[in-house]
C-alpha positions in Angstrom: 0.0 0.0 0.0 1.4 3.4 -1.0 -0.8 5.4 1.3 1.1 7.2 4.1 -1.9 8.1 6.3 -5.6 8.9 6.2 -6.7 12.4 7.2 -10.2 13.6 8.2 -11.5 16.3 5.9 -13.1 18.2 8.8 -11.3 17.7 12.0 -7.6 17.1 12.7 -7.9 13.3 13.3 -5.5 11.1 11.3 -5.5 7.3 10.8 -2.9 4.7 9.9 -3.6 2.9 6.6 -4.2 -0.8 6.4 -7.5 -1.2 8.2 -11.0 -1.0 6.9 -12.2 2.5 7.6 -15.2 4.4 6.3 -15.8 7.8 7.8 -14.0 9.6 10.6 -14.9 8.0 13.9 -14.8 11.5 15.6 -17.0 13.6 13.3 -18.3 11.3 10.5 -16.6 13.2 7.7 -14.9 11.6 4.7 -11.3 10.6 4.9 -8.5 11.5 2.4 -5.6 9.3 1.5 -2.2 11.1 1.8 1.1 10.2 0.2 4.7 11.0 0.5 4.7 13.5 -2.3 8.4 14.4 -2.0 9.2 10.7 -2.7 6.5 10.5 -5.4 7.9 13.5 -7.2 11.2 11.6 -7.8 9.6 9.2 -10.2 6.3 10.9 -11.1 7.9 13.2 -13.6 6.6 14.6 -16.8 9.1 12.9 -19.0 8.6 9.5 -17.3 4.9 9.5 -18.1 5.5 9.2 -21.9 6.3 5.4 -21.6 3.7 4.5 -19.1 0.4 2.5 -19.6 -2.5 4.5 -20.9 -4.7 4.1 -18.0 -5.3 5.9 -14.7 -2.7 3.7 -13.1 0.0 5.7 -14.9 -0.1 7.9 -11.8 0.5 4.9 -9.5 2.7 6.9 -7.0 -0.4 8.8 -5.9 -2.9 5.9 -6.0 -3.5 3.5 -3.1 -2.5 0.1 -4.6 1.2 -0.1 -4.9 1.5 -3.7 -6.2 0.4 -3.9 -9.9 -0.8 -7.5 -9.3 -3.3 -6.3 -6.8 -4.9 -3.7 -9.0 -8.3 -4.7 -10.4 -8.1 -2.9 -13.8 -10.2 -3.0 -17.0 -8.2 -0.3 -18.7 -10.0 2.7 -17.0 -8.8 6.2 -17.5 -6.6 8.1 -20.1 -9.8 9.1 -21.8 -9.6 11.7 -24.7 -9.6 15.4 -24.1 -11.2 16.5 -27.4 -11.0 20.0 -28.9 -14.6 20.9 -30.0 -14.3 23.9 -32.3 -17.8 23.6 -33.8 -19.4 23.4 -30.4 -17.2 26.3 -29.2 -18.5 28.4 -32.2 -22.1 27.6 -31.3 -21.5 28.7 -27.7 -19.6 31.9 -28.7 -16.3 30.5 -27.3 -12.8 30.1 -28.8 -11.3 27.2 -26.8 -13.6 24.4 -25.5 -12.5 20.9 -24.8 -14.6 17.9 -23.8 -13.2 15.4 -21.4 -15.1 12.4 -22.7 -15.4 9.7 -20.1 -17.9 7.6 -22.1 -15.1 5.2 -23.3 -14.3 4.0 -19.8 -15.1 0.4 -18.9 -18.9 0.1 -18.2 -19.3 3.4 -20.1 -18.7 6.1 -17.5 -16.3 7.8 -15.2 -17.5 5.6 -12.3 -15.0 3.0 -13.5 -12.1 5.1 -12.2 -13.4 5.3 -8.6 -14.6 1.7 -8.4 -11.3 0.3 -9.8 -9.5 2.0 -6.9 -12.1 1.3 -4.2 -12.7 -2.4 -5.1 -9.0 -3.0 -5.5 -8.5 -1.7 -2.0 -11.4 -3.6 -0.6 -9.8 -6.8 -1.8 -6.4 -5.8 -0.5 -8.0 -5.1 2.9 -9.5 -8.6 3.0 -13.1 -7.8 2.0 -15.2 -10.7 0.5 -18.2 -8.6 -0.5 -18.7 -5.0 -1.6 -21.8 -2.8 -1.8 -23.1 0.6 -2.7 -26.3 2.6 -3.6 -26.4 3.8 -7.2 -28.3 5.8 -9.7 -27.0 3.4 -12.4 -23.4 3.8 -13.5 -21.8 3.3 -10.1 -23.6 0.0 -9.7 -22.5 -1.4 -13.0 -19.0 -0.3 -12.3 -18.9 -1.8 -8.9 -20.3 -5.1 -10.2 -17.7 -5.2 -13.1 -14.7 -4.7 -10.8 -16.1 -7.1 -8.2 -16.4 -9.7 -10.9 -12.8 -8.9 -12.0 -11.6 -9.5 -8.4 -13.8 -12.5 -7.5 -15.8 -10.5 -4.9 -19.5 -10.6 -4.1 -21.3 -7.4 -5.1 -24.6 -5.9 -3.8 -26.1 -2.9 -5.5 -29.1 -0.9 -4.3 -30.9 1.4 -6.8 -34.1 3.5 -7.1 -37.0 1.5 -8.5 -37.3 3.8 -11.5 -33.8 3.1 -12.8 -33.5 2.4 -16.5 -33.7 -1.3 -17.3 -30.3 -1.3 -19.1 -28.5 -0.5 -15.9 -30.3 -3.4 -14.2 -29.5 -5.8 -17.0 -25.8 -4.8 -17.1 -25.3 -4.9 -13.3 -26.9 -8.3 -13.0 -24.9 -9.6 -16.0 -21.7 -9.0 -14.0 -23.1 -11.3 -11.3 -24.2 -8.6 -8.7 -27.1 -8.9 -6.4 -29.4 -5.9 -7.3 -32.2 -4.7 -5.1 -34.6 -1.9 -6.2 -35.7 0.5 -3.5 -38.7 3.0 -3.5 -37.5 6.6 -3.5 -34.2 8.2 -4.4 -30.5 7.2 -4.1 -30.5 8.5 -0.5 -33.2 5.9 0.3 -31.2 3.2 -1.4 -28.2 4.4 0.6 -30.0 3.8 3.9 -31.0 0.3 3.0 -27.4 -0.4 1.7 -25.8 1.0 4.9 -28.0 -1.1 7.2 -27.3 -4.4 5.4 -23.6 -3.5 5.1 -23.4 -3.3 8.9 -25.5 -6.4 9.3 -23.4 -8.6 7.0 -20.0 -7.0 7.2 -19.9 -5.9 3.6 -17.3 -3.3 2.5 -19.3 -0.2 1.7 -18.2 1.7 -1.5 -20.8 4.5 -1.4 -19.6 8.0 -2.5 -17.0 9.3 0.0 -17.9 6.7 2.6 -14.5 5.1 2.2 -11.2 6.8 1.3 -10.3 5.3 -2.0 -13.0 5.9 -4.6 -12.1 9.6 -4.7 -8.5 8.6 -5.4 -9.5 7.0 -8.7 -11.7 10.0 -9.6 -8.9 12.5 -9.0 -7.0 11.1 -11.9 -9.3 13.1 -14.2 -7.4 16.1 -12.9 -4.0 14.6 -13.6 -5.1 13.7 -17.1 -6.5 17.2 -17.9 -3.2 18.7 -16.8 -1.0 16.3 -18.7 -3.2 16.5 -21.9 -3.0 20.3 -21.8 0.8 20.3 -21.5 0.6 20.9 -17.7 -1.3 24.1 -17.9 -4.7 24.0 -16.4 -7.7 25.6 -18.2 -9.4 28.8 -17.0 -12.7 27.0 -16.2 -13.8 23.4 -15.6 -17.5 22.5 -15.7 -18.5 19.4 -13.9 -21.9 17.7 -13.4 -22.4 17.5 -9.7 -24.4 14.9 -7.9 -22.3 13.3 -5.2 -19.4 15.5 -6.5 -16.6 13.0 -6.0 -15.0 13.9 -9.3 -14.9 17.6 -8.6 -13.6 17.0 -5.1 -11.0 14.6 -6.4 -9.7 17.0 -9.1 -9.3 19.7 -6.5 -7.2 17.3 -4.4 -5.2 16.3 -7.5 -4.3 19.9 -8.3 -2.9 20.4 -4.7 -0.8 17.2 -5.1 0.5 18.2 -8.5 1.6 21.6 -7.3 3.4 20.0 -4.3 5.3 17.7 -6.7 6.2 20.5 -9.1 4.1 19.3 -12.0 2.0 22.5 -12.2 2.1 26.0 -10.8 -0.3 27.6 -8.4 -2.9 28.6 -11.1 -6.2 26.9 -10.6 -9.3 26.7 -12.9 -12.6 28.1 -11.7 -14.6 25.1 -10.7 -18.2 25.1 -11.8 -20.6 22.7 -10.2 -23.5 22.0 -12.6 -26.8 20.7 -11.3 -30.4 20.2 -12.5 -33.1 22.7 -11.5 -35.1 19.8 -10.1 -32.2 18.9 -7.7 -29.9 21.8 -7.0 -28.8 21.7 -3.3 -25.2 22.8 -4.1 -26.5 25.7 -6.1 -28.8 26.8 -3.3 -26.1 26.5 -0.7 -23.5 28.4 -2.9 -26.0 31.3 -3.5 -26.7 31.5 0.2 -23.1 31.4 1.2 -23.6 28.3 3.3 -20.7 25.9 4.1 -22.9 22.8 3.5 -26.1 22.1 1.7 -29.5 21.2 3.2 -31.5 18.2 2.0 -33.3 19.0 -1.3 -37.0 18.1 -1.1 -38.8 16.5 -4.1 -35.7 15.9 -6.2 -36.4 15.2 -9.9 -34.4 15.1 -13.1 -34.0 12.7 -16.0 -30.2 13.1 -15.5 -30.3 10.5 -12.7 -26.6 11.1 -11.8 -27.6 14.6 -10.7 -30.6 13.4 -8.6 -28.7 13.5 -5.3 -30.7 15.5 -2.7 -27.9 15.4 -0.1 -24.2 14.8 -0.9 -22.0 13.5 1.9 -19.2 15.7 0.6 -21.3 18.8 0.1 -18.9 20.9 2.2 -15.9 19.8 0.1 -17.7 20.6 -3.1 -18.6 24.1 -1.8 -15.1 24.6 -0.5 -13.5 23.8 -3.9 -16.0 26.1 -5.7 -15.3 29.0 -3.3 -11.5 28.6 -3.2 -11.3 28.4 -7.0 -13.5 31.5 -7.5 -15.9 29.4 -9.3 -19.7 29.0 -9.1 -22.6 26.6 -9.1 -25.6 26.8 -11.4 -28.5 24.8 -12.5 -30.1 24.1 -15.8 -33.6 23.0 -16.8 -34.6 19.7 -18.3 -35.1 21.3 -21.7 -31.7 22.9 -21.5 -30.1 19.5 -20.6 -31.7 17.9 -23.7 -30.6 20.8 -25.9 -27.1 20.6 -24.5 -26.9 16.9 -25.3 -28.2 17.6 -28.8 -25.7 20.4 -29.3 -22.7 18.2 -28.4 -24.0 15.4 -30.6 -24.8 17.4 -33.7 -21.8 19.6 -33.5 -19.1 17.1 -32.6 -20.4 13.6 -33.0 -20.4 12.9 -29.2 -23.6 11.3 -27.8 -23.3 12.3 -24.1 -25.0 11.3 -21.0 -27.6 13.9 -19.9 -25.1 15.0 -17.2 -22.7 16.0 -19.9 -25.4 17.8 -21.8 -26.1 19.7 -18.6 -22.6 21.1 -18.6 -22.9 22.2 -22.3 -26.1 24.0 -21.3 -24.4 25.6 -18.3 -21.5 26.9 -20.4 -24.0 28.5 -22.7 -25.6 30.3 -19.8 -22.2 31.3 -18.3 -21.1 32.8 -21.6 -24.3 34.6 -22.1 -24.1 36.2 -18.7 -20.5 37.2 -19.0 -19.3 34.9 -16.2 -17.1 33.1 -18.8 -15.6 35.2 -21.5 -15.1 34.0 -25.1 -11.3 34.1 -24.8 -11.1 31.8 -21.8 -10.2 28.1 -22.1 -12.8 25.7 -20.9 -13.0 22.0 -20.2 -16.5 20.4 -20.1 -16.9 17.0 -18.6 -19.1 14.4 -20.2 -19.2 11.7 -17.5 -20.7 8.8 -19.5 -22.3 7.5 -22.7 -25.8 8.6 -23.7 -26.7 5.1 -24.9 -27.4 4.0 -21.3 -30.0 6.8 -20.9 -32.2 6.2 -23.9 -35.2 5.3 -21.7 -34.7 8.5 -19.7 -34.1 10.8 -22.6 -36.4 9.5 -25.3 -39.7 10.9 -23.9 -38.1 14.4 -23.8 -36.8 14.3 -27.4 
């Protein structure tokens, strides 16, 4: 294990690695893995990366599984950062890139986090893993559990698209549908995890899933020649990717890979479920539970994120913002990206395109600024959700 220690993200409590830990036992906040960055910098050098594997494990010095033989990998990461000049022209921008996560195993960015989390679960001796999911996380957990010979349990809202159920069960996972939202599925999952001793991989409820997600930040930096963009737009439900990238930028600067410049981080949500937007507008350090959450972009249908305070902290520290878009705007954003650039995005990616249009129109992003938009998954999995709106 390459982890030096685990730090609480709220209080000053630290933990030694090597044991099964979920949240801080003092304040119930998420834990962050910390590394010997001085040592990592000796080998994690720009020139050394040229010959490394084209997966997220190319950054192995700052990932939790040191032994390659213990990594449960399906080739996740190193997704393309695509220049999108026609989309940029439609939006009145000059430099827009799309970080397209749809080519990951199981079709979404969730593969990154679950590769790291399930790998560590097995390293720590777990026999079964579990999580609540809106769709993509469940299929990713199931795939990596199958890769590692672990039992997987996935809990999903009853209105989940049938393709997610089919895929997750195909990997051999036990899937239970739950009335309500992902928060309701999470309560059922947590209770059964305690009862049966399963390793819980829910968003930020263990320290390692965010480590896989942070590699998106490393890749954006490397793919842009170690100069970060002015703005990053990220679809924000649980927010692990945004939180992870903010952590990655801190690590990269400490290792001398980038300077102190940071992009403005933009958390994008749906109008029907926008707790981070509300909290940001009100200047709150955390977000209240959102009542009556609804959106066809199910990855954004998270009424209460465990790491809300970390999302809001990153947005504030970066000078960024949080904004919401309507269902019609999400659909139009998805269509714009597809018709302009040939990329059929998940609705969460379409939400970011719509958000960029609003930011440019309001002057919060200028035409000359460089922007990276995240598409977190393939649109093909969302046909049931999107078709009635098209």
